[in-house]
Each structure stands twice: as C-alpha cells, then as structure tokens.
C-alpha positions in Angstrom: 94.2 32.7 41.9 94.6 34.2 44.9 97.7 37.2 44.8 99.0 39.4 47.7 96.3 41.6 47.7 94.0 39.2 48.5 92.0 40.1 45.0 91.9 37.5 42.2 93.5 37.8 39.0 90.4 39.2 37.2 90.3 42.2 40.1 94.7 43.0 39.5 93.3 43.8 36.1 93.0 47.1 36.7 96.3 47.7 35.8 94.7 47.4 32.3 93.1 50.5 32.3 96.8 52.7 33.4 97.8 52.5 29.7 94.3 53.7 28.5 93.9 57.3 28.4 90.4 58.8 28.8 87.3 58.8 30.8 86.4 55.5 32.4 82.7 54.4 33.9 81.6 53.4 37.2 79.2 51.3 38.6 77.2 49.8 41.3 74.3 47.2 40.3 71.5 46.5 41.8 68.0 44.8 41.2 66.1 47.7 41.5 68.6 50.8 40.3 71.9 50.5 39.2 74.4 53.9 40.0 76.7 54.9 37.1 79.2 57.6 37.4 81.8 59.0 34.8 86.0 60.1 35.7 87.2 63.3 33.9 89.6 62.6 31.1 92.2 62.9 33.1 90.7 60.4 35.7 91.6 62.8 38.7 87.7 63.0 39.5 84.9 60.7 39.5 81.5 62.1 39.4 78.0 60.7 39.7 75.6 61.1 36.6 72.8 59.3 37.9 71.0 55.8 38.0 69.0 53.7 35.5 66.1 51.2 35.9 65.8 49.2 32.8 64.9 45.7 34.6 66.7 43.0 34.3 70.3 42.2 34.0 70.3 42.1 30.0 68.3 45.6 29.5 70.9 47.2 32.4 73.7 45.6 30.3 72.2 47.1 27.6 71.7 50.8 28.6 75.2 51.1 30.4 76.6 50.0 27.1 75.1 52.6 25.8 76.1 55.0 28.8 79.7 53.9 27.8 79.0 55.3 24.3 77.5 58.5 25.1 80.6 59.1 27.8 83.1 58.2 25.3 84.7 55.4 28.2 87.6 53.6 27.7 86.9 51.5 30.5 84.3 50.2 33.3 84.3 49.9 36.6 81.7 47.3 38.5 81.6 47.2 41.9 82.0 43.8 43.4 79.7 43.0 46.8 82.2 41.1 49.0 81.4 40.4 52.7 83.2 41.1 55.1 85.2 38.2 55.7 86.3 39.0 51.8 84.2 36.0 50.5 81.8 36.2 48.2 77.9 35.4 47.3 75.5 35.2 44.9 75.0 39.2 44.3 78.6 39.4 43.7 78.3 36.3 40.9 75.5 38.9 39.5 77.9 41.9 39.1 80.6 39.2 37.2 78.1 38.3 35.2 77.3 42.1 34.3 80.5 42.7 33.4 80.8 39.4 31.3 78.1 40.9 29.5 79.5 44.6 29.2 83.1 43.1 27.8 80.7 42.0 25.1 78.3 44.5 24.6 81.1 47.2 24.7 84.8 45.5 23.9 86.0 47.3 26.7 88.5 46.4 29.4 86.1 46.0 32.4 87.4 45.4 35.9 85.6 44.4 39.3 86.3 46.6 42.3 85.8 45.8 45.5 82.6 47.4 47.0 82.6 47.1 50.7 81.7 49.4 52.6 81.4 52.0 49.9 77.2 52.2 50.9 78.0 52.6 54.5 80.3 55.4 53.2 77.5 56.6 51.0 74.5 56.5 53.4 77.2 58.5 56.1 77.4 61.5 54.1 73.8 61.0 53.0 72.9 61.2 57.0 75.2 64.2 57.2 73.9 66.3 54.3 70.3 65.1 55.6 69.4 64.0 52.6 66.1 61.9 53.1 63.3 60.6 51.9 62.5 59.1 48.5 65.1 61.8 46.7 67.8 59.4 48.8 67.4 56.0 47.4 68.6 57.5 44.0 71.2 59.3 45.5 72.3 56.4 47.2 73.3 54.4 43.7 75.0 57.2 42.3 77.3 58.1 45.1 78.2 54.5 45.4 79.0 54.4 42.1 80.9 57.6 42.4 83.1 55.7 45.3 84.1 52.7 43.7 85.0 54.6 40.7 86.7 57.3 42.7 88.5 54.3 45.0 89.8 52.7 41.2 90.9 55.9 40.3 93.4 56.7 43.2 94.4 53.3 42.7 95.3 53.6 39.4 97.2 56.5 40.7 99.7 54.7 43.1 100.4 52.0 40.5 
C-alpha cells in the first residue's frame, strides 16, 4: 500500500515510536558487518556504538535483541536499502526478514527507514576525515547506522 510519501505502510509506522519515550536502536544490516547506533533518551542525537559480526541473520537478530535489552531500547529502526528509483531488491527483503525476527525476539516496535544515500554520506565523511584502511570498514557500518537513526529521529521531531 503506497501513501503520499512513497513509503509503504510498514515504514509509516515510524509514527508509532512517537508515543514511546526512551532510547531507540538503529541498525544497518549487512552480510559481513552490521552497524549499530543508539539514541539518547531525549531522542535528540544518535550515536554509533559499533558493529557486530556474529555470522548469519539468525545470530545477528539474537545479538541485536541482546543489545536492545542492554541499551533499554523502546524501539528499533532498521535501514531499508532501496534502489535509487525506489524499487527494492534482495537486500531489502533480507532487512525486512531481520526486522520481523527482531519484533519476535524483543516485542518492540521495529520500523524500516529508507537508507538510500547513507553509505555514500558516510563515505564522504570518512574521506573528509581521512579515515582509511581496515579501520574504515567497521567505521562505515557504524556511521551508516548512526545516519539511519538520526534521520529517523529527525523525522520523529517533525511528526
């Protein structure tokens, strides 16, 4: 079901997070590394807290559920990779699968956030700060999760 925003109903559920107070967890899911970010309690600022590499979607969901509990998160935002034309491919379906697993494991609302351009933004920032080599690989996933979550926080402020 498409709305005026071009996002399907599952993504518009970000409004469900508005009525809950507390931290949100941001996730940039990847096959090798998954970046993780958390908001402050006031939801003003997203901060990257690192990345995980547990191996496989099931272990990743288990690890993220544990992080959500540790961080006392009241909701989770998962990046949704879309093509530039708005269409979705295999990666988007895997992210939706992860989101469903997180809902089951945590009982928390899990919303999808369009992540187009976040990796490019993260890469640009890392270029500007001259972050190179092996360090860059982990940092880019963490920074991407931070950007996804900050975009969600900014959207929540405007609801």
